[in-house]
N, C-alpha and C positions, 0 to 999 in steps of 0.2 A: 403821691406815689409816682414813681418813675414808670412811664409807660414803656412796655416792651414793643419790639417790632410787631407789626400787624400780621405778618405772615407766620402762621403757627407751624406749618410743616410744608416742606417741599421735598419731594423724593425724586432722585435721579435713578432710574432703573435701567441697567444695561441689558439689552436684548441681544439677539444674534448680530444684527446690523444697525439697530437704531436704539436710541435712548428716549426716555420720556420723562416728563416732569409732572408731578401731581401737586396742585396748589390748593391748600386748605385754609379756612379761616382760623383765627386764634380762638381761645377758649371763650372769649367774650363776643364772638361773632364778627369781629372786624376783619376786613379783607385788605391785604396789601397787593403788591405787584412785583414782578421780577423782570429785569431787562436782560435780553439775550443780545450780546454784542458780537458774537461770532457763530457761524454755522458752517461746519465742515471746513474750517480754515478761512472762510470768507466773511468779511464784515457784514453785519446786519443790524438793524435797529428795531427789533421786535420787542414788544412789551406784553408780557403775559399777566393778565389781571382778572381773568374769570375764575371765581372761587369754585371749589368742588369740581375741578376740571383736570383732565389729562391732556398734555400737549406733547406731540411727537416732535422731538428735537432733530436738528440736522438740516431741515429745509430753510431756505433764506427767509421765508415768511411762515413761521410755525403757526399752526391752527389748533386752537383749544377745543376740546369736546367735553361735555358734561360727563361726570363719572357714571351717571345712569344708575339703574337698579342694582347692577353688580357691585358697584362701589369700588373699594380698594382691593387690590390683589392680596393674597394671604401674607406674602412677605412684607408688603407695605403696612398692613394692619398690625403685624407683629412688631414693627418699629414703634408704632403709636402706643401699644400696650406696655412697652418697656419704658416709656417716658415717666418722669416723676409727676405727681399731681400738680395742678396749677397753684401758683402762689395764692395765699389767702391773707386778707387784711383784717385786723381787729382794732377797734377804737375804744380807748379807755378814757374816762373823763375825770377831772379833778376839781376840788373846791378851789375857789379863787385865791391865788397867792400862796397855795400850799402844795405839798406832795401827797395829800390825802385824797384817795379815790372817792368819788361819789358812790353811794350804796348801789346804784343801778349798774355799776361796772363789775360787781362781784360775779354774776353769771358769765360775763364776757371773759373774765380771768379764768374761770373753770374751763370754758370752751377753748380758750387759747392754750392752756396747759395740755388739754386732751389732744388738740391738733398737733402740737409739737411732739408729744409722746408717740403719736400714731405714725409719724414719718420716720423713714430710715435716713439717717444722716441729715437732719434738717439744718437749714440756715435761717437764723432769726435776726431781723433788723428791728431795733426798738428806737423810735424817733419821737422825741419830746417836743411839744409846742406850747405856746402861751397865747393869751389874748394880748391886747396892745396897752394894758394898764402897766405903768412903770417904765423904767428906762430900758434901752436895748440891752445893756450889760446885765442888768438884773434879770431880764427875761431870758437871756442866754443861759445864765446860771440856773434859774428855776427850771427851764425846759430840760437841761442836762440832768438835774436832780430827779425830775419826774421819770425820765428814761431809765436812770440808774435804779430808782425805786422799783420799777417794774422788772428790770433785769434781775435784781437781787431777789425779788419774790419768786421768779421762775427758777433761779438757782436753789432757793430754799425748798422748792418742790421736787428737787432731785434732777433737774435738767442740767445739761452740760454747758457751762459758761463759755467754753471754747467755741461753741457753735453759735454764739450770740454776740451781737455788738449793740452798743447804745450810743446815741448822739442827741444833742439838743439843737433845735433850730430856732429857739426863741419865738419871736413874732414874725419871722421872715416868710413863713409858709402858712398863711392863715387859711383855715377851712372856709370861713366866711369873712369877706373883706369888710373891714370897719375903719373908722377914723382912729387916730391916735388917742390913747387913754379911754378906750371903750371896753367895759367889762362884757365879755361874750363867752358864755359857757361852751359853745361849739368849738371855740379855739383853744380851750384849756384841755388839751388832750395829749395822749401818747398813742401813736399809731404803731402797731406791731405787724410786720410783714413776715410771714412764714413761707419759706420756699423749701 
């Protein structure tokens, strides 16, 4: 899965004479940083990396302070409540060399359908994978067929096809690294990312 930037939210809030920046971790708790290259028209090389902090901007060397017990201001918190829920990933597994799901994937399909239906304007990415048994070309075709099989099932459940895309990755993005021509159930999967 493609990783998003580690900075979940940064707010610039204009005050009477100063601005501040709030740096928060992302949904998985990862922390990024932000470079300030100019302060009041003068070059600076400040890097803000303290999570859950507020930094007053405008000084040549901005200093970060923890948010403390008061946390975010009401206007900042309101911005967060308006954000869509974080992306959610589902893994569905297949019998070797087929587009048939293993029985253990049935409850995952139900949870996937419910997640998509619960979101307003969802974006759904369906990514097919294979293990390393067979040729690269055959695995590309099989992974695309697996992704299409899942997408078609979702459409049959009444979900909007225009909000979904399907692609096959063959054996190029293995969940577990193996040598060539190794049957591996963990790699016979379709990953569905719901945003």
